[in-house]
N, C-alpha and C positions, 0 to 999 in steps of 0.2 A: 504494500500500500504506500503510495507516494503521498507525502504530506509536506506542508510548508510552514515556515515561520512568517507570521504576519508582521510586517514592519512598515512604517511610513517615513523612515529617514530617506534622505536623498543619496546617501552614500552607496557604494557599490555592493552588490550581492554576489553570492557564490552558489554555483550549481555543482553538487557532487553527483555526477552521473555514474552511479555504481549499481551493482546488482542488488544492493540493499534498498534501493529506492529512496535514498535520503536526498532532499533538495531544499534549497533556500531560495526565497524570492522577496522582492519588495512588494508591498501592497499598500496602495494609497487609498485614503478615504474618498478621494475624488476619482471620477471615472477616467482620468487621464493622468499621465505622468508629467511632472513639472519640475524643472531645476531652477536654481536662482538665476543662472545665466540665460535660461530659455524664456523667463518671464520678462516681458518688456511692456511696460504700461498696463500690466494686467492681462495681456493677451495669452492665449494658450498655444503652445507649440509642442508637437510630438517629437520624441527623440529619434535621431537618425541611427540607422544600423551602423555599428562600428566594426570594422574588420577585426577578427581575432576574439570577438566576444560571443558568448553563447546566448541564445534566446530561449527563455523558458515559457512554455505554454501552460498557463494555469488551468486546472481542471477540477472536477468534483470527485474526490476519493470516496470510497465506499465506507464512510464512517457510519456506524449504526449502533443502536442500543443505548439505553441509559441516558446519562447526562449529556452525551455528545450528539444525540439525534437532532437537536435543534440547530446544530452548527454544520450540518452536512451539505447545505446548499451553498455553492460557491459560483461566483461569476467568472466567465472565461475572459482572460485578457493576457496580452503579451507584456513581458517585463524584460528589461535589460539586466543581465547579470554578468559579473566578472569575477575571475578567480585570481586576479593579479595582485591583490593587496590584502593578505590575511590580517595584518595588523589593523588596517582601517576597518576591515569587516568586524573585527572583535569589538571595536568601539561602537560600530553601527548596531551590532546585535545587542550590546549592553544597553544602548539607548532605547531601543524599541521593545526590549524585554521588560521594560518598566511596568507594563500592564499585564504581566504574566498571570495566568489563572491557576493558582495553586490547587483549587478544587478539582479541576479536570486533570491537572498534572499528576495528582496523586493516584489516578487510575492506571497509570502506566509505569513501566520500568524500561529504561533505555538499554538497548542491546549493546554489549561490549564490543562486538565486531564493528558496529557502526561508529563507536568512539574511535576505533583505529583509523577509520576513514577521515574523521575530523582531524586527528593528530597528523595525518599525512599532509594536511594543508596548513599545518602550523597553528591549529586551533586547539585549545584545551577544553574538553567537555565539561569538567568540573567548574571551570571559570565561567563558561557560557551558561551553565545551568543556574549558577548563583547570581547572574547579572540582573541588576534592577536599577531603575533610576534612583530610588532611595534605598540605601543599604543600611538598615538599622544597626547591623552588627559592626558597621564602620564608624558609627557616630561617636562612640567612646574610645574605640581601639586605635583610631588614627586621628590625631589632632592636627597634623600637618600634611600638606599635599606633596606629591612626588612630581607634579607638573605645574610649576608656578607660572602665572600669567601676569602681564601688565594690564590692569583693568581700569577703565575710565567710566564712572557713572556720570551721567548728565541729567540733571533734574531741576525743575523750577522751584523746588522746595526741599529742604533737608533739615530734619530736627537735630539738635535743638535750636539751630540758627533761624530757621523759618519753617512754619508748619501751618497748614490749613486743613489737613486730613491725613488719611493713611499713607499717601505717597511720601510725605515728609518722614513718617516713622520708618518706612521701608528703607529709604535712602540714608537714614541716619543710623540704622542698625546693621543691615546686611553688609555694607562695606567693612565694618569692624569685624564681623564674623569671618569674612573672606581674608582679611589681612591677618587675622590670628592663625589662619591655616597656611600662611607663608606666601600669599600673593602680594604683589605690589599694587596698591589701590589708590586711585585718585577720585575725588568727587568734585564735580564742577557745577556750581550753582551761582545765581546772581547774589551780589552783595546788597541786599535791601537795607536801606538806612532811612529812618524816619525823623532824625533830628539829633541834636547834641546829646540828649539823654539816652540814646539808643546804644546799649553796651553789648549787644549780641555778638558782635565781631571784634570784641576787645582783644582777643588772643590772636587775631589774624593780622599779619604784617604785610606791608607793601612788598611784593616780590620783585620790584624794580624792573618790570617787563611791561612794555606797551606794544600793542599791535593796532593796525588800522584795518577796519572792516568796511569793504565797499558794498554798501546796500542802501536802499531807500534814498537814492540820488545823492549820495555823498560819502565822504570818508569819515567814519566814526571811530574815534580812538577809544579803546578800552584798556583798562589796567587789570592786573591780577593781584589779589591778596591771598596769602597762604598761612595756614595753620596746620601743624603736625600734631595730631591727637589720636590716641588709641591705635597707633600703628597705621593711620590713614592720612594721606595728604588731602586736606580740605582746601579747595581752591575756589575763590570767589571772584566772579567777573564784576568789575566796577565800571559803572557808567551813570551819568546823571539821570537817565530814565528809570533807574532803580531807586532813586532817592525821593521817596514820598511816603506819607502815612498810608495805612491800610494793610490789607492782606497782599500776598504776592500777585493777586489778579484783579483787585478792585478795592473800592471803599464803600462808604455808606451811600454814595450816589450811584453805584453800579460798577460794572466791569470797566477797567481802563480801556480807552479807545486805541491805545498804541501797543497792545499786548503782542500783536504780530511782530512789530518792530523790535520790542524788548527781547522776545525769545528767538528771533532770527539772529540778533547779536550774540545771544548765548550759544547758539549752535555753531556759528562761525568761530567764536572764541574757544569753544571746547575742542574743536578739531585742531586748533593751533597749540593748545596748552601742552600736550605731550611732546611737542616738537621744540618749544621755546622756553619752557620752565625747567631749569636745572635743579630740581628738588632733591635735596640730599646730596648734591654735587653732580648729578647727571640726570639727563632727561629720560622720559619714558620711551621715547623713540617712535619708530614707525611700525612696531609690531604690538598692537594693543587690541584688547577686546572692549569696544565701546558698548555701553548699555544705555540706550536712549529710552527715557521714561516718558510715556504719553506724548501727546501731540506737541508739547512745548519743546521737546527735543527731537521732533519728527524729521527735521531737516538734516540731521546728522548723517544717516546713510546716503542721502542724496548728495550732500556736499562731498562726502568721501569719494563717491563714484564720479561725480561730474567735475570736480575741481582738483582733486589730489591724485587719484589713481591714473588718470590719463597722462600725468607728468611723472609717473613712477614713484609717487609718494603714497604712503599708507597702503601699499599693495599687500602687505602682510597683516594688515589690520582687518578686523571683522566687526560688524555692528549687529547687536541683538536688540530688537524692539521689545520693550516690556510694556504691556497694556494693563493699566490699572483701572481705567474707566473708559470704555469704548464710546460712551455717549458724548464725550467732549473730544472733538476732532480738529479744531482749529480751522474752521471753514471761513474763508475771506473772499472778497470779490476777485474775479479773474484778473482784473487790471492791476492787482498788486503783485503779480508774479514777477514783473520786470524789476521790482524793488528788492527781491530776495537775494540778489547777488549770485544767481545761477545762470548758466548758459541758456540761451533761448530754446535750444532744441530739447531741453529737459522739461518743457511745459507739460508734456503728456504724463509725466510721473505724478504730478499734483492735480491734473485736470479733473474737475468734478462738475457734473451737470445735474441740477435738481430736476426731479420729475415735474410734470405740468402742474399737478395739484399743489406743489410747494412754491410755485412762483407767484410773485406779488401782483402781476398784471399781465395783460396779453402781450405786451412788448418785451417783457422780461424773458431773456433767453436762458436764464437759470445757470449761467456759467460762473464757476467759482474755482478756487484752488483749495485743496484739502490736505493739510499738513500730515495728518495721520494716515491718510490714504497713500501718500507718497512714501511714507515709512514702511507701510505694509508691503508695497510693491518692491522696494529696494533693500530691505533688511535681509541679512543672511539667515537669521532665525527669528522666530517670534515666540515670546513667552507671555502667558497669562499668570495671574497671581493666585490661582487655586488649581488644585491637582486635576489630572485626568483620571477618571474613575472607570474601572472595567465595567462593561455593561452586563456582566453576570449578575450584578446586584439588582438589576431590573430590566426587563425588556428582552428582545431577541436580537441576535446579530449573526452575520456570517463570520465564520472563523476558519483559520487555517492552523493545523497542528503540525509540529515537527515530529515525525515518527520514524521508527526504525524499520526493520524488515517487514515485509508483507505478512499479515496475519499475526504479528507479534503484539499488536496493540501497545506499542511503546511510544513514548513522547518525551521530548526534551523541554520545550517551552511552549506555552500558548499565549496568544495575544489577540486583542480585539482589533478588527478593522475599523469599526465605528465606535466612537466614544459616546455612549448614550447619556452620560452624566458628566458634570464638570463644566466650569466656565470656558475651558478651552474648546469644548464642543459647543457650548451655548452661543458663543460669538459667531459660529458658522451657520446659525439658524436665522431665518427671516425675523423672528421675534426678538432675538438678542443681538443681531448684527448691526443694527442702526445704519442700514444701507450699505455696509461693507461686507455683508455675509457672503455674497458671491465671490468677491475677491479673496476673502479669507478661506473659503472652501478650496479655491484654486491653489492656495499655499498651505493647505492642511498638512502636507508632508513635513513642514518645518515648524509646526506649532507644537509647543509643549506647555504643560501647566505645572507650576510649582507653588504649593501653598505658602503664603507668607508665614514668617515666624513672629515671635514677640520678643521684646527685650526682657529677658528673664531676670535681669537685675532690677529694672524699674518696676516690672509687674511681678512681684513675688510676695505672696501673703505672709511669708516667714520673716521678711525684712522691711515691708512697706512702711514708710514713715508717715503716710497720710492716714492710716487706719487706726482705730482705737486699740486693737489687740492683734498681735500677730498669731498666725496658726499655720499648721502643716496638714498634709493628707493623713498623717498618722494621728494627729491631735487637732481636730477642727473645732475644739470648744471655743476658741477665740472668735469664731465667726458669729456666735451668739452675742458676744460683747459688741462686735461691729454693728450688728443689726440694731441692738438697743441704742447705741450711740447715734446711729443714723436717724432712727425714729425720734430721738430727743432733739437732734439738730434740726429736723424738719418740723418739729412741733406736733408730731403724731403721737398717739398713745403708745407707750412702750409695752408691747405685748408680743412675746416670743412665739405664741401660738398662731398669730395672724400671718397669712402669706403676704410677703412684701414683694411687689412686682416693680421692676425698673425698666426705664427706656433711656438710652443715651444716644444722641445722634442729631444730625441736621434736621430741621423741620422743613423738609421739602418733599417733592413728589417721589423721589427715589426711595426714601426711607420709610414711607408709608404711614406718617402720623395721622393722616385722614382716616385710615382704617381703625386706628386706636380711638379716634374721635367718635366714630360710628359705634364702636363696641363698648365704650366706657360706661354709658348709663346701665346697660345690662350687667356688666362686670361688677359695678359697685353696688348692685343689689345684694351681693354676697358680702360676707365679713372679710374683706381684703383691704389692703392699702396699696397705693401706687404713687410712684414718683417719676417725673419726666425731666430730663436735662437736655437742653439744646436751644438753638436759635435758627431763624430762617424766615419762612413765610410769615408776614405780619398777621395774617388771619389765624394761623395756628398759634402764634404767640398770644394773641388776644383770647383765643379759646382756652388756652391753658390757664390764663388769669381768671377767666370766667369759671372754669371747672374747679379751681382751687377755692373760689368764694362760695360755690354751691355745694361742694363736697368737702367741707372743712375738716371733717374727721377722717377722711379716707384718701384725699388726693393732694399732691403738692407738685407744682410746676416751677422749674428754675429756668428762666429765660436767660440765655448766655452760656458761657462755658467756663468751668473751673477744673483744673487738673486735680486738685485735692478732692472736690466733690465727686468727680468721676471715679476716683479710686474708692471713695467711701460708699458710693452706690454699688459699685461692682462687688465690694466685699460684704456689704450689709444686706443686700437684697437676696431673696430666695430664688426668684425667677427673673431672668432678663428677657425682655420681649423685643424681637427684631422682625417687624413685618415689611422688610424691604421689597420693593418691586423687582429690583435686580441688584446684585451685589457681587462684584468681581471676586472679592475674597471676604472682606469683613474682618475686623480685628476685635470688636467688642465681644463677640461670642467666644473668641479665643481667650480674652482676658477673663470673661465670666467663668469659663470652665476651669481655668487655672486657680480661680478663687472659690471654687465650689458652688458657684451660682449657676443654676440650671437654665440653659437657653431654650426658649421657645421661638422658632424662627420659621419664616416662609421658605419653602423648599425651592430655592433658586441659587444658582451660581455657587459661590464659595460657602454660603450658609449650608447648602445641601451637602457639599463636599466634606465639611468639617464637623457637623453635628450628626451623630448617629442616633437614630430613633430608639427609644427605650423599648425593649422587649422583655417582659418579666419572666417569660417561659423558657428563654434560651439559656444555654450554658448550664444545663442540668437544673434549671429552676433558680440559678443564681442571678440571672438577668444579664443583659448587655445593653449598651447604649449610654449616651451622655446627655440626652435631652429629647426634645420633640420637634418635628417639622410638620408644617401643614400646607395644604394646597387645595384649591386655588386661593389666591389672595382676596379674601372677602371677610366680612364680619362673621358669618356662620362657621366656616372652618376654623377661624382663629379662636372663637369662643369655645367651640367643641374641644379643641386641643388644650386651651387654658383650663377648662373644667377638669379634663383628665389629669393635667399636671397638679392642679390644686387638690384634687381628691387623693392623688398619690402622696402629696406632701402631708396631708392631714391623717390619712388612714394607713399608710404603708411606710412607716419611718425607716425600716431597715432597707427597703427598696430605694427610698430617697437617698439614704446615706451611700448606697452602692453607686447610684448615678453620680453623686458628688465626687466620690473617690475616684471613679473611672475618669471623670473629666479632669480632676486635678493631677492624675498620673499621666495624662497625654503629653507627648513630647512635641511642643510647638516652638522649640528653640530655633534660633537662626543658624546654629551649627548644623542642624539637620537639613535646613534649606540650602546652606552653603555647599554641602556635598552634591546636591542635585544641580546647582548652578555650575559646578565644576564640570559635570558631565556635558552640559549644554555647551560650555566653552570648547570642550574637546570636539564635539560634533561640528560646531561652527568652523573650526579650523580644518576639517576634513575637505570641505569643498572650496573651490576657488571663490574669490570675492565677487560681488556684483560689480559689473563694469558697464 
């Protein structure tokens, strides 16, 4: 029986044409093959037949019986395969074995004779069998990498210097984790400055480097400031356009009108920084891995391809696009393209045309430039900030199994062709793609998902300075003290028996506070308490004030944001509610689980990826799960799930303690994520850069 390893990497594949019937192939979620060099402005090109390469005809093996019967249907397609690079193939197999199916794998035993065939090609069976994107066994045993990279993060915000959301947290923590593993890491971000009293950048000194950026009809001089902290080079691009009060993107009057100019400067400066800044005595040079975060850094891969590589510079560098929120894409009028400092023949990379229904009037042609679209087209790899889940957890898919000799029912690795869950899959759907779903599907072979981590030093109930009493998974008695302190701080009755429900987040359409607004009257008919922390839509802010005055004994609303109060709510509440309409990853549910607060979340994106539904009957009656998810997003499913959680809290204390401890024992550290990022860096280096 011939069977195959399902992979979606662009790297080479190997065909072992032996009597044992072992074969490897690539398998893309898209119905066509696509390489980075073949993709031009989102067009689809088929691979040409290369002399000396073998072509594999995919077919449907006779898989039958039991758990594998649903995977026996396979589409026929031709794939290129090569046996010229066993080392590269090893990385490729490790990459796409990340979604291996241990349940199906346990049904088989690999034939030793087939292992001999692998060894003849320079491949080790034991190594391939254990290959995964996330190797939990490596998390503690290996603190340093054996393949160090020069890494350049480019972000519009980075904590603790600037922060408006989860992007700042990621770019403030992940670089530190990577540096601790032996990589040389630079973070490039604007130097926001709001006046003489602003001390955020007090530790950053002028690097005595100036460059001129040609864009927006002029020469714009920018300076670099540098701080070396926690093993990372923090580089801040300085320009008068960053010197104003407000957030990185706007103020109380709205979004800044020159954001396209401000972040175009950032992208051009970031491409120069590794070449001109002798940090620690020498530059990063022309072999770097750039990580462009969201649309604000979306011009990075385009600038590298259009301005540098054609002159022989940055040819050994690669760019990875990290998508934190696909709904923000940096769409501006088409007439602004000439101001971006790019060659005119690269307009197609950013070209964007709105559909008729989205145009303002009959004469509106709908022409625009889309910064994030340009990055999707030209990036070497694409990352989302939540994991790819095997669709064995729900739904059906086509599968390919690596098998041994015919009739032996042996298997090496299993992997899904289609990812039915996870934000990496969600962005390729019409519902979650925000107009880019078709393009993202065409690049599905280079998309991976890695769940964000949390700062385990800042968010640690055993050492948290903001909470009333510290506690651990082994001794969670301090959580009761935190709950009492929070109730007292909020002016609520100090009652340990009453379920205390919390919400922390922006008061906008994405986070779903309107669903809470619809459900609150019914919820507060029960003996519960609730607190909400956030700011955003004025109508929701006003409603929170109204609810507090009408439910004085049960509800509190805190308009604004306080780091201390956020920690106290996370530690003091019993349940954290997150009814987000979409959520690329989400961090609050990770914080909540770490603090023993049980999340109740809408089943979408990263929330679905990270919160496991409680099942009291699994694991021999011991139960599994760390919270509850609900779907669809409406009042009725939300209330039904909340009633279940509240009943469990009141009447099944031992089960509730099990949910808390399982959540607190989860590993959401950045060390775990850093291991996964390293694999993606290696895969990015396998292929030639986009030119």
